[in-house]
C-alpha positions, 0 to 999 in steps of 0.5 A: 476703133478696135485693137486686136492682139495677135503676137507676143501675148503671154509670150515674149516673141512675135510682137504684133498688134492690129488696129482699125480706126478712122477708116484705116487698118494698120499694124504695130510691129510684125515680128517673127516668133523665136524659140518654142511657142506656147500659144497659137497666134491669131491670123491677121483679120484682113488680107495683107494687101488691105493693111494701110501702114505699119508702125515699127517700134524697133529693128529686132527680128521678133518685132520686124522679122515677118515684114518681108513675108507681109510684103510677099503676101501683098502688102504695099503700104508704108512702114513708119519708123525711126531713121536708125531703125530703118537703117538697121532693118535694111541689114537685119531683114536681109540677114534674116532672108539669107538665113531663111533661104540657106536653111530651106536649101539645107533642109531641101537637100536632105529632103531630095536625098530621102525622097521627101517633099521640099519646102520653100523659105519663109521669105526670100532676099527679094522680099526683104530688099523690096519691103525696104522700099516701103520704109519711111524714116522719121525723127524722135519727137516729131508728130506726124499726121498719117491720115485724117484722124490719125497722128503718131509720135516716136519717143526714144525708149532706150532699148536699141539704137532707134528704138521707140515707144509709139504715141497714136492719136485717134480721132473718129467723129466725136471720139478721141483716144490716145494709144501708147505702145511701149515697144521694148523698154530699155534698161537704165545705165546701158553703155552707148545709148540714152536712158528710156524717155517717158510718156505722160498721157494715154487712154490705153497703154500696150506695155511689155513685160519681158522682165516683169517678174524679176529685178536686175542686180543693182549697177553690176560691174560688167567690166569687172565680171567680164574681165574676171571670166576672161582671166580665169578662162585664159589662165586654164588655156581656154577660149571665151565664146559669147553668143550675142545679138548682133545689134546693140549687145555686140556693140556694148561688149566692144565698149566693155572690152575696150575698157578692159584692154585700156585698163589692162585688167587681164594680166599675163595674156598680152593684147589678146584677140577678140573676134566679132564673127558676124557680118551683120554685127559689123554692118550694125556697128557701122550704123552705130557710127553713123548715128553717134550724135543722135543716139550716144549717151553722155559717157560715150560722147565724152570719149568721142570728144577725146578722139577715142572710138568707144567701140574699137581697139587693137587686135579686134578682128572682124570676120566677114567671109565663111572662110574667115569664120572657119579659120577662127576655130583653127587658131590655137591662141586664147581668144574671145569669140563674139558671134550671133545669134544671141539665142544660138538658134541660127548663124555662126555661133552654132559652129563655135559651140560645136568646137568649144562646148565639149572642152572644159577649159572654155567658157560660154558667156550669155549676155541677154534674154534666152527665149523658151525653147531656144538652144541658149535657154537650154544651155543656161538651164544646165543641159548636159548635151546638145545636138548640133549639125547632126552630132551630139555634143557634150557640154563640158565648158563652163556656162555663165550668164552675166546677170543684169546685162540686158536691154530690157528694163526689170520690174522696177524699171517697168514700174517707173515707166508705167507710173510716169503717166500723170493721168490714169490711163483707162487700162494697161494691156500687158504683153511681151512676157512669158505666160505667168509673167504677163499675169503676175506683172498685170496684177502687180501694176494693179495692187502696187502701182494703182494701175488698171491692167490685164494681160490679153491673149492672141485673138482678143479684140478691144473696142477702144471707143466703148472701152470694153472687150468686143471678143475674148478668146480661149487661149490655144496651145501650140500643137507639135505640128506648128512648124510644118503648119507654118510652112504650109501656110506660107506656101498657101499664102504664096500661092494666093499672091502668085494668083493675084499677080497672074490676074493683074497681068491678065487685066493689063495684057494686050496680047503680049503676056503669054510668056509672063502667064506661062511663068506664073502658071508654072509657079502656081503648079509647083506651089499646088504640088507642094500644098497637096503633099 
């Protein structure tokens, strides 16, 4: 029984853990790294085709975003997750693939003009569509036997629609161990979704620590604060631009703005327009509507029972096409613009920042975590200018962060979750936090909560049966060439996958595979050219 730490170790994004037990190999999450990475991630210890299944805690891209790449590289096992997470991944992974392809094409147009080599997208839309066929949706609190000696159960963790902590029971010969993966632990008193549920027993716990070094404000008045920002901005003739995660945070904002409008908290500006400029957010909102009875909390259900939709209101404008999006910035009326991505790393929000950042009458409102190295983090930390689409844009607008508006539990919430275990687990492994946060929260759990805890690095391997480290590695800082290296590795992985497909055709061929072989040969030649360059 082995547990290997691969992603989001002393970092916040790119979650991934690898387990070997009971003759099976499986992953818990396989997320994309976002922002500037601090440490090198270890490679998967086996070929993706040798992985039997994946357990997925929730749909956020930093937990699910590399699943299409896993598929492209040969994985054909099952991906087990909650029903709502499956539905969200169906739209989020396609959206991610679209971004990968769009950005690759944009860069390659520039590369062709300058005579530089082209780069493939990290993965394609076909990969995203195909990997969804591997998903199996389950219900909360349903104990599933995945194979002999391995059972799992998903528990509502209150972070996102469908989000879960995962209990994993392992029985190998005479050894029994129970692993719990926290996933991302939700903040209490969020609108729409239920508060996190707790788990009472485990031998080992892999626990996130995103906000393990700070406390959220005590019951902030989000409606009052947001109404005040809108009022102040509209009074001086500006727009309110909100970079927002398309799933969960956008729906929460709609929940608050519906209340603001109902209570007429913004004076003298009539029934102001609110634009949701994100096809993904629109689709995600539909998924929320379809899962009302399984996930909405008591307050949201009370509105539903009164015949009130808690996330819609008059003059809400949903922007779907690119022309719809462009038209927003030619509308001279005061307005609220909610657009993805929440960290400003991709998507339509970058266009809205280009049009609004340089105007002092506007306000940019951040409502979620901003990872190290992202444009959102730079803006929150007070940068005076940014580069967008090849232009230098001065930051003259007010940049505001709504403190405490987070889908992640703070230090107190994390501590309460950890202390809910009735029997002392043998060890807490602290992950999914910034470099110093992981260490400080592990120390806090030990000194203040009486829990045995430490923060591993990517590449560390723990022997679950023996209760000791099998391998401890020296952490490796990410070199500046990380991005180009990742692209090169993606090309090489596709080369190997194409070779495997070609060999499969040869084995099955009875003389009629010439056309297929020629197509595969062309693919391999093109990939080899890219690899050499």
